[in-house]
N, C-alpha and C positions, 0 to 999 in steps of 0.2 A: 522291567526290562522291555525295551521297545521291540516291536515285531520285526523291524529291520535287522536288529542285532540277532534275534533268534534265527531268522532265515539265513543270515550270513553264517552263523555258527553251524547250522545244520548242513549247509552246502559245503563249508570248509571240512567238516567231519566226514562227509560222504566222499569228498575229493581225496582226503588223506587215506581213507579206507580203500578206495579204488586203487590208488597209487601203491599202497603197501601190498595189496593183492596181486597187482601186476608184477611188482618187484620180486615177489616170492614164487611166482609161477615158473614152471620149468620150460622156459622158451629161450631162444637165442637172444642175445643182447640187442641186435638190430630190431627184432620183432617187439621186444619189450619197450624199446625207445619209441617205436611207432605207436604202440598202444598208449604209452604215457602221453605222447603228444596229442593223440586223438582225444583221449579222455580229458586232458587239460583244456583243449579247445572247446569240448562240449560243456565243461563246467564254466569256462569263461563266458561262453555264449549264454548259459543259464543265468549267471550272475549279472550279465549286461541286461538281460530281459527283466530280471527282478529289480535292478537298479532303475531302469527306465520306468517300470511300473510305479515304483515308489516316488520317483520324481514327478510323474504325471499326477499322482494323487496329491502330492505336496503342492503342485502348481494349481490344481483345482481348488484346494483349500485356501491357498493364498488369494486366488481370484475371488472366492466367496468372501473372504475377510476384507478385501479391497472394496468390494461392492457394499458391504455393511458399513465400513468406515465412511465411504462417500455418502451413503444415505444418512448416517448420523450427522455428518458435516452439513448436508443440505437441510436436515431438520433443525439443527442448531441455528443456521443462518436464517431460516424462515421464522423461528421463534424470536430472534433478535429483531428482525424486520417488523414482526407483529408488535413487539414491545415498543419500538420506535414510533410506529404508527399510532398505537393506543395512547402513548404518553403525550402526543401532540394535540 
């Protein structure tokens, strides 16, 4: 299982637990709705941060792979040029 799925599962479970806790708390409906909205916004912000972190990591990995592919292509081209030169 990927770490992204684990993080998402943990955050979803925490959000569900917080919402259930608020719903069963003995407060007015308006207060409960405010708390649900606040907690939802907090969890949404947390998810956005995690998602952005995962996307940054993915971007860095892709940049590294791109550099490796370019180096391999350059090495292959150099080898072909050497073979052309040595065969003449």
